[in-house]
N, C-alpha and C positions, 0 to 999 in steps of 0.2 A: 898028643893026637892035638891034629890040626881042624877046627873049624872051617867050612866053604863061610863065609857073608859075598852073601848078592848084595852089591853094590843100592840101597834108595836114593840115595844122590849121587847126581855124575856132573862130572864138568862140562865146559862148552863142547873141548873135542868129541869125545861119545856123546853129546847130544847131534854132534853134528852127524857125527858116525849112522846114528839111529834113523839118524831122517836123509841116509844115503847122501852126505854134502860133504864137500870138503870144508875145514875150518874158515876157508876163508869164505868159502859161498856161505857157507852160515852166517858168518858176522856182517857179510852185504847184504844179505837177506833177514834179519833177525825182528829188526825195526816191523817192517811189515808184517812176520808172523807177530809180532806182541799184537800191534792192532787189531790184528782176526782170532786172540785172545788167548795165542803161544803162553802158558806158564812162562812167567818170569824166575830169572836165577831168585836164590835169598840172597836179602841183600847183606849178610854178615860172612857168607860162604865163600857165594858165588857160584856155588851149587845149583842143578835144576835136580825140580824131584825126576826119578825115573818114569812114575807111576804116573804123573803130572802128564807129563808128555805123550807119555802111549792111550791117557783118557782122553787129548785135544786129539788130538789125529783119530783116535777114531769118532769121537763127535764129530767130526768131518762128514761122516755117510751113520745118520741116522738110519737110515732105511734097513742098514745090516747091523748097526747098534742100538737098535731101540731102547733099551736099557739104561743108557746113557742119558737120554733125552729125556728132562720133568715132564710126567705127564701136562702138566700146566701150558708148557711150552711149547708141545708139539705142534706142529703143523695141521689143523685137522683139511683143509683146503675147501671149506665150505666159507664163503664169504659172510659179516657179519650180517645181524639184519639190517643195520641201520649207520651210517660213515659217519664220521665226527661233524661235517659239514650238517647231516641233516641232527644230531642232539643238538648241535647250537645255536643250530635255527629255532627249535622248539623250545630250549631255553629261555629265548630271546621273546618267544611268542608270550612267553611264561610269566613274563615280568614283567612286561608292555603295560597290562592294566594298572599295574602299580607304579611304575613309571610315570600313567597320566596323572594319575594320583595326587602323587607326590610333587607334580608342577614340571 
């Protein structure tokens, strides 16, 4: 009796097909994909994790797959109360009296 085993790790040719690309097209753009967080192949086998590839594809659309976006990284659309410049100026002002005392 034979059981079917769905692959968990797949070669670059199948990753390319999953992205609807030829292997040549995938090889030409994979560095740009890696800079965008595309999962890298396993260093020993050279195979790609199929689930990681699918999740990467889905995370490109957080409004369609919010369950894949961590709550603390979710974009709220609300501007912060203070920007980094304002916080730095406040810290500088708090330290100014101490600097005057120390000379």
